[in-house]
C-alpha positions in Angstrom: -14.9 117.5 -67.8 -12.5 115.1 -67.5 -10.0 115.3 -65.3 -6.5 114.2 -65.8 -6.3 112.5 -62.7 -9.4 110.7 -63.7 -8.7 110.2 -67.1 -5.4 108.3 -65.8 -7.1 106.4 -63.4 -10.0 105.2 -65.5 -7.1 103.8 -68.1 -5.2 102.2 -65.7 -8.1 100.3 -64.2 -9.2 99.4 -67.9 -5.8 98.4 -68.2 -5.2 95.9 -65.0 -8.8 94.9 -65.7 -8.1 93.9 -69.8 -4.5 92.5 -67.9 -6.2 90.4 -65.1 -9.2 89.4 -65.2 -9.8 88.8 -61.7 -8.7 91.7 -60.7 -12.6 92.7 -62.3 -14.2 91.1 -59.8 -12.0 92.5 -57.0 -12.4 96.1 -57.8 -16.5 95.0 -58.4 -16.3 94.3 -54.4 -14.7 96.8 -53.9 -17.2 99.0 -55.9 -19.9 97.4 -53.9 -18.6 97.8 -50.4 -17.8 101.5 -51.2 -22.0 101.6 -52.5 -23.0 100.4 -49.1 -21.1 101.7 -46.2 -23.1 103.2 -43.2 -22.9 107.3 -43.9 -23.9 108.0 -40.0 -23.9 105.7 -36.7 -27.3 103.8 -37.1 -28.3 104.8 -33.0 -27.2 102.5 -30.0 -30.6 102.1 -29.3 -33.1 102.6 -32.5 -36.9 103.8 -32.5 -38.5 105.9 -29.8 -35.6 108.0 -27.7 -37.2 107.0 -24.7 -35.7 103.5 -25.2 -32.1 104.9 -24.8 -33.5 106.0 -21.1 -35.2 103.2 -19.5 -33.8 101.8 -16.2 -36.5 100.3 -14.6 -36.4 96.0 -14.0 -38.8 94.2 -12.3 -38.5 90.2 -12.0 -41.7 89.2 -11.3 -43.7 91.0 -14.3 -40.7 90.0 -17.3 -39.6 86.7 -16.1 -41.0 84.4 -19.4 -42.4 81.0 -18.2 -40.6 77.7 -19.4 -42.3 75.8 -17.5 -45.8 73.7 -17.1 -48.2 74.8 -19.8 -45.0 77.1 -21.2 -42.4 74.0 -21.3 -40.6 73.8 -24.6 -41.9 70.6 -26.9 -40.2 70.5 -30.5 -42.7 70.1 -32.9 -44.5 67.2 -33.8 -45.9 65.7 -36.7 -47.8 67.8 -38.6 -46.2 70.8 -36.4 -45.1 73.6 -39.0 -42.3 75.9 -38.3 -41.0 78.4 -40.5 -38.2 81.1 -40.9 -38.9 83.6 -37.7 -37.4 82.6 -34.8 -39.5 84.0 -32.5 -42.4 82.6 -33.4 -41.2 79.3 -33.6 -39.7 80.3 -30.5 -43.4 80.9 -29.2 -44.9 78.4 -30.5 -42.5 75.4 -29.2 -43.8 76.9 -25.3 -47.4 77.3 -26.4 -47.4 81.3 -26.7 -48.9 80.6 -29.9 -51.0 77.2 -30.8 -48.0 74.8 -31.2 -49.0 73.3 -34.9 -47.9 76.8 -36.0 -51.2 77.8 -37.3 -51.5 82.0 -36.3 -54.8 83.3 -35.5 -55.1 87.4 -34.9 -55.6 86.4 -31.1 -52.7 84.3 -30.7 -50.5 86.5 -32.0 -51.6 89.5 -30.1 -51.9 87.7 -26.8 -49.1 85.3 -27.4 -46.2 88.1 -29.0 -47.1 90.3 -26.1 -47.0 87.2 -23.0 -43.7 86.3 -24.7 -41.3 89.1 -25.9 -43.7 92.3 -25.0 -44.0 93.1 -28.5 -46.9 95.8 -28.1 -50.6 95.3 -29.8 -49.9 98.4 -32.0 -47.3 96.6 -34.2 -49.0 92.6 -33.7 -52.1 94.3 -35.1 -50.7 95.4 -38.7 -48.2 92.6 -38.2 -50.6 89.7 -37.8 -53.8 91.7 -40.7 -50.6 92.2 -43.0 -49.0 88.5 -43.0 -53.1 87.0 -43.4 -53.8 89.2 -46.3 -49.9 88.9 -47.7 -49.6 85.0 -46.5 -53.1 83.4 -45.2 -57.0 83.8 -45.2 -58.4 86.5 -44.3 -61.8 85.1 -43.6 -60.4 82.7 -41.8 -58.3 85.3 -39.9 -55.3 82.4 -39.7 -51.9 82.0 -41.6 -49.1 79.8 -41.1 -46.1 80.8 -39.4 -43.7 78.3 -42.3 -45.2 76.8 -44.9 -48.8 75.8 -46.9 -51.3 74.2 -44.7 -54.4 73.4 -45.9 -55.1 73.8 -41.9 -55.3 77.7 -42.7 -58.3 77.5 -45.0 -62.0 78.5 -44.8 -63.4 77.2 -48.0 -62.3 73.7 -50.3 -59.3 74.7 -52.0 -59.7 77.1 -54.7 -57.6 79.8 -57.2 -54.5 78.4 -59.0 -51.5 75.9 -59.3 -50.7 77.4 -56.0 -53.3 76.0 -54.1 -54.0 77.9 -51.4 -52.4 80.0 -48.6 -49.0 80.1 -48.9 -47.3 80.7 -45.5 -44.7 82.7 -44.7 -41.5 80.8 -46.7 -41.3 78.9 -49.4 -43.9 80.4 -51.7 -44.6 83.8 -49.2 -41.1 84.5 -51.1 -41.4 88.8 -50.8 -45.0 88.9 -50.1 -44.0 88.9 -45.8 -40.6 87.3 -45.9 -37.3 88.8 -48.0 -34.1 88.3 -49.0 -30.8 88.8 -47.2 -32.5 87.0 -44.3 -30.8 86.9 -40.6 -29.7 83.5 -41.2 -32.1 82.2 -43.6 -31.1 82.1 -47.6 -32.8 83.4 -50.6 -35.2 81.0 -52.0 -34.4 82.1 -55.6 -30.4 81.8 -55.4 -28.2 79.2 -56.7 -27.7 77.7 -53.2 -28.0 78.0 -49.5 -31.5 78.7 -50.9 -34.1 77.9 -48.0 -36.3 80.4 -47.1 -37.0 78.3 -44.3 -34.0 76.7 -42.6 -31.0 78.5 -40.9 -27.8 78.7 -42.6 -24.8 78.3 -40.0 -22.7 80.2 -42.1 -25.0 83.4 -41.6 -25.2 82.7 -38.1 -21.4 82.6 -37.3 -21.1 85.8 -39.3 -22.5 87.9 -37.0 -21.2 86.1 -33.9 -17.7 86.8 -36.0 -19.7 90.4 -36.0 -20.1 91.0 -32.7 -17.3 89.6 -31.2 -15.3 92.0 -33.7 -17.8 95.3 -32.2 -18.8 94.7 -29.2 -16.4 91.6 -27.5 -19.3 89.1 -28.0 -23.2 90.7 -27.1 -24.9 91.2 -30.3 -26.7 95.0 -30.7 -28.9 97.0 -32.6 -26.0 98.4 -34.7 -24.3 95.3 -35.0 -27.6 93.9 -36.4 -27.5 96.7 -38.6 -24.2 96.2 -39.7 -25.1 92.7 -40.3 -28.4 93.1 -42.8 -26.3 95.3 -45.3 -23.4 92.7 -44.8 -26.3 90.4 -45.8 -27.4 92.8 -48.9 -24.3 93.1 -49.7 -23.7 88.7 -50.4 -27.0 88.1 -51.8 -25.9 91.0 -54.6 -22.9 89.7 -54.8 -23.7 85.8 -55.1 -27.9 85.5 -56.1 -29.0 86.5 -59.6 -32.2 86.4 -58.7 -32.1 88.8 -55.7 -34.9 90.9 -55.4 -35.6 93.7 -52.6 -39.7 95.0 -52.9 -40.9 97.5 -50.6 -42.3 96.2 -48.1 -41.0 92.8 -47.5 -37.8 93.8 -48.2 -37.0 97.2 -46.9 -39.3 97.3 -44.0 -39.8 93.7 -43.0 -36.4 92.1 -43.7 -34.8 94.8 -41.1 -37.7 94.8 -39.0 -36.4 91.5 -38.5 -33.5 92.2 -37.4 -33.9 94.4 -35.1 -36.7 92.2 -33.9 -33.8 90.0 -33.1 -32.1 91.8 -30.3 -35.4 94.6 -29.5 -37.2 91.2 -28.7 -34.7 88.2 -27.6 -32.9 90.2 -25.8 -32.2 89.4 -21.7 -33.4 92.0 -19.0 -31.6 92.5 -15.7 -31.4 95.5 -13.4 -27.9 95.9 -14.4 -29.0 95.5 -18.3 -32.8 97.7 -18.3 -32.3 98.3 -21.5 -31.7 94.6 -22.7 -28.4 92.9 -23.4 -28.2 90.1 -26.3 -25.3 87.3 -25.6 -24.1 84.7 -28.1 -26.1 81.9 -25.8 -29.5 83.6 -26.0 -29.4 84.0 -29.7 -28.7 80.5 -30.4 -31.0 79.0 -27.5 -33.7 81.4 -29.5 -32.5 80.7 -33.3 -32.5 76.6 -32.9 -28.4 76.0 -33.0 -26.3 74.1 -30.9 -22.4 73.4 -30.9 -20.9 70.5 -31.8 -17.4 68.7 -30.8 -15.8 70.6 -32.7 -17.5 74.3 -31.3 -19.4 74.7 -34.9 -22.8 75.7 -35.3 -25.4 73.2 -36.2 -29.0 74.1 -37.0 -31.5 71.6 -36.2 -35.5 72.6 -38.3 -38.3 73.7 -35.9 -36.3 73.3 -32.5 -35.7 77.0 -31.2 -36.6 78.2 -27.3 -36.5 80.6 -24.9 -34.2 80.1 -22.4 -34.3 79.5 -18.9 -34.4 82.7 -16.6 -34.8 85.2 -19.5 -36.5 88.0 -19.0 -38.8 90.5 -21.5 -39.0 94.0 -22.3 -41.0 96.0 -19.5 -44.2 96.4 -20.0 -43.4 100.4 -20.3 -40.8 99.6 -22.4 -42.7 97.7 -25.0 -41.3 97.5 -29.1 -44.3 99.3 -31.3 -45.0 99.9 -34.4 -44.0 103.2 -33.9 -40.3 102.1 -33.1 -40.7 100.3 -36.1 -41.4 102.9 -38.0 -38.2 105.0 -36.6 -35.7 102.4 -36.5 -36.5 101.6 -40.3 -36.3 105.2 -41.5 -32.9 105.4 -39.3 -31.6 102.2 -41.0 -32.5 104.2 -44.4 -30.0 107.3 -43.0 -27.2 104.9 -41.9 -27.6 102.2 -44.6 -29.0 104.0 -47.7 -28.4 101.4 -49.7 -30.5 99.1 -47.6 -33.8 101.2 -48.4 -32.8 100.9 -52.6 -36.0 98.8 -54.1 -34.5 96.5 -57.1 -32.9 93.7 -57.7 -29.9 91.9 -60.3 -30.9 91.0 -63.2 -30.1 88.3 -64.0 -26.3 88.2 -62.9 -24.5 88.5 -59.7 -23.4 92.0 -58.7 -26.0 93.7 -61.5 -28.2 95.4 -58.6 -30.5 97.7 -60.6 -33.0 100.1 -58.7 -36.9 100.9 -59.3 -37.9 104.6 -60.2 -39.1 105.2 -56.3 -40.7 108.5 -58.0 -42.8 106.3 -60.3 -43.9 103.4 -57.8 -45.5 106.1 -55.5 -46.7 108.6 -57.6 -44.0 110.8 -55.9 -44.8 110.2 -52.7 -41.1 109.1 -52.5 -38.5 110.4 -55.0 -35.2 109.0 -53.5 -34.1 106.9 -50.7 -33.3 110.0 -48.5 -36.9 110.6 -48.0 -37.1 107.3 -46.6 -35.1 109.0 -43.5 -38.5 110.6 -42.5 -40.4 108.5 -40.8 -44.0 109.7 -41.3 -43.1 109.2 -45.2 -41.6 106.1 -44.5 -45.2 105.1 -43.1 -47.2 106.2 -46.2 -44.5 104.6 -48.4 -45.1 100.8 -46.6 -48.9 101.9 -46.4 -49.1 102.2 -50.0 -46.8 99.2 -51.2 -49.6 96.8 -48.8 -52.4 98.5 -50.5 -51.1 98.2 -54.2 -49.5 94.5 -53.7 -52.5 93.0 -51.4 -55.2 92.6 -54.2 -52.4 91.0 -57.1 -51.4 88.2 -54.4 -55.1 87.8 -53.7 -55.8 86.9 -57.2 -52.9 84.2 -57.2 -55.0 82.2 -54.3 -58.6 82.8 -54.7 -60.9 83.4 -57.7 -64.9 83.7 -58.3 -66.9 84.6 -55.4 -64.3 84.0 -52.1 -62.3 86.3 -54.6 -64.6 89.3 -54.2 -65.1 88.5 -50.8 -61.6 88.8 -49.4 -60.8 91.7 -52.2 -63.9 93.5 -50.1 -62.2 92.7 -46.7 -59.1 95.1 -47.6 -61.2 98.6 -46.7 -63.0 96.9 -44.0 -60.1 94.6 -42.6 -57.0 96.1 -43.9 -56.8 99.9 -44.8 -57.9 100.1 -40.6 -54.9 97.8 -39.4 -52.8 100.5 -41.7 -54.0 103.2 -39.3 -51.1 102.6 -37.3 -48.2 103.7 -40.1 -49.7 107.7 -39.9 -51.9 109.4 -41.5 -51.4 109.7 -45.5 -53.9 112.0 -47.0 -54.7 112.2 -50.5 -51.9 109.2 -51.0 -51.5 108.6 -54.2 -52.1 104.9 -55.4 -48.6 102.9 -55.7 -47.3 99.9 -58.1 -47.2 96.6 -56.6 -43.9 94.2 -56.8 -45.7 92.6 -59.5 -45.6 96.2 -61.8 -42.5 97.2 -60.8 -40.5 94.2 -60.6 -41.8 92.6 -63.9 -38.3 92.9 -65.7 -36.1 91.3 -62.6 -35.6 87.4 -62.6 -36.2 87.4 -58.8 -40.0 88.7 -59.0 -40.5 86.7 -62.8 -39.3 83.4 -60.8 -41.1 83.9 -57.2 -44.2 81.5 -57.5 -42.1 78.8 -59.5 -40.0 76.0 -57.2 -40.5 73.7 -54.5 -43.0 74.5 -52.5 -41.1 73.5 -49.2 -37.8 73.6 -49.1 -35.7 73.0 -46.0 
């Protein structure tokens, strides 16, 4: 039964909205803020609790070379750069191939040498990205837009051509909406998911100044991630968040911005990320008015920069733990679904339906073990439908056969998932959302 107070409140709200139409927008915005407000503090040091206790520093082993073979070089004609600042900077310094075409060996070695990203993480990320955005036969994928250099066979498949790379048509495969500084590919404006937008970077820096006095921390990045989703819901009628690219990878990238890009020292063995280091890694300079200026492809590792210690590496387990910690602090970030053609129209999908009962609510995703199985299930469901859009005939059958021989073993690091029910792909559970229906249309390389 409605209480008198609630009835009065509802009547007052309706009267105000009718009399002053723009109040409806304000009320909607206020409700959105309330919906995404954190319900538990995000950890100061996410991932394994051991990271919070780490207190060692070795300058000789942690200093990352930015000279000789690893001297900075801006990309030349035909060299590819994309949405990931860490990958771009690694390519600009020769830790990854400078042409922007990733291989398994380059990813596993280069991201360890440059950032201290553990091989449990690089094996998983390389393999999943290769199946989503590249060529499982060649093992190659583009760190940006489509490139013929990834192909192991002549052009096959539909109008998309071959492998997408991780931006533009890579939308909702690996890279998702509401990124740290990139745009939503199907938003009405600021819609390059390859380029970086100063307004989003400045929002992060302003938030850091308000929260810490300037330095960017995991807690700041977690809050920024929540703010970015709120912005997308409020401005992009086509916003959509799938399981892997949305819930897991978008937040994982926010954590990478600290866990892989923070500087380290004897005074700060757990790392510290200043605005200056962030701007260098993200390809920003300042104009004469001290405004941020982004120049595509110019991400660089700062001189005198020290990576994570080898015995404090960021692992796949840390990725799972920090993503689950996000779901506890910001449950709305872990909702699967999207806007339905209008801004502020977010509608979530039934998690129990798309997972066969593996996960029934966002609360379940605060369990890292269940989170790991949730991600594994989604990748296994998504990969066949994405491969079908790129390959055909005998080649399609060959790459589909590699799911059991190559993809599934790489997913074992996500945890033991006995009797894992078959999940639904984003093309199934997202079929009624405009952000999924239109995901394969538009300019191929918008930046």
